[in-house]
N, C-alpha and C positions, 0 to 999 in steps of 0.2 A: 624520421621513419621508425617503424616498429623494429626493435633491435633483436627480437627473439623469433622463434619458429612458430608455425601455425598451432601446434599443441599448446604452447604457453599463451598464445593469443586467445584460444578457445577457453582455456582455464581462467584467464584473467577476466574475460567477458562474462563467463558463466558465474563467477564469484560476484561480479558487479551486479548482475541481474538478480541473483539469489539474495544477496544481502540487501539490495534495494527493496525487493518484495518483502523480505522479513521486516525491514525497518518500517515501511508504510503499513504493513499488516499489524505490527505491534502498536503503532500509534493509533490505528483505527480501533483496535480492541481496547486500548487504554481509554480512549475518548468515550467509547460505548459503555464501558464499565463505570467510568466516572459519571456519565449521564444517568445511568440506571441507579447508582447509589445516591445521587443528589436528587433527581427528579422522581424516581420511583423506588423508594427505599425498601419496600416490601419485596420487590423483584430483583434487587441488586445482588443478593447473595448467590443466586443461581448462576451468575455469570463469572464468578471468581475462578472457576476451573475451565474457562473457555480455551479450547485448543486452537492453534493457528493452522490455517489451511493455505497452502502455497501451490500455485501452478507449477508444473514441472519445467524448469528452465532448460532442461537437457533437450527439449524438442526444438529449440531455436537453433538457427545457424549463426555463427559468429565470424567476424572478420575485422580488418583494420577500419578505423574511422576514416572519413574523407581526407583528413590531413595526414593520416598514417602514423600518428604518434601514440595511439592507444587502440584498443579493440573494444567492440561493442556488438550489439545485435546487428545483423545484416538487414537493414530496414527495407531495402529493395528486394523483397522476397520473390523468388522465381516460381514457386508453386502456389496453388490455391489454398492448400492446407496451411502453409506458412503465413500467407496473408491473413487468413481467418484467425490463426493463433495470435498473430501480432495485434489484430483488431480486438480480439477477446482480452488480451493482456492489457491493452490500453483502457478498455471499458471497465473490466472487472477488477483490475489491479491498480488502476490509477483514478479514473473518474468516480467510480462508486465509493471507494474508500475516502476520497477527498470530500465528496458530498456527505457521507456519513459523519465524518469528523466535523464538518461545518454545521450540520444539523444538531449533533450532540452538544457541541459547545454553545450553540444558540439556545438550545433548551435549558442548559445549565444557567446561562445568563438570564433568561426569562424567569426561571424558578427563583433565582436569587433576588431579582427585582420584585417579584410578587411577594416573596417572604419579607423583604425589607419594608414594603408598604404595609403588610399585615402587622409587623412589629411596631411601626410608627403609629398605627391606629390604636394600638392597645397601650 
């Protein structure tokens, strides 16, 4: 069971969500910058100072996980706003970043393959 009070549970879950969002956002920005530098070198410099945008994790409600050993987002949201926020969090903070990472590294691999063919022909 969770050994601490509700305040510590909320802080623990808040930090987990915040650091998770920061990590995935950082990986997304890194893949985008790498893609721009490799695939579009003329435009790669403008992305060096790209800032990170994070959704506000303080809008979520937190509670113990089903087994009660840790805390996380209360996925069974009671209000319409909480449900929409969780849906937006899933789409914009998980699905879209993962898709952008996949597309970025696919473009890098394609550019390297095309470059290798051009070098072989010369």
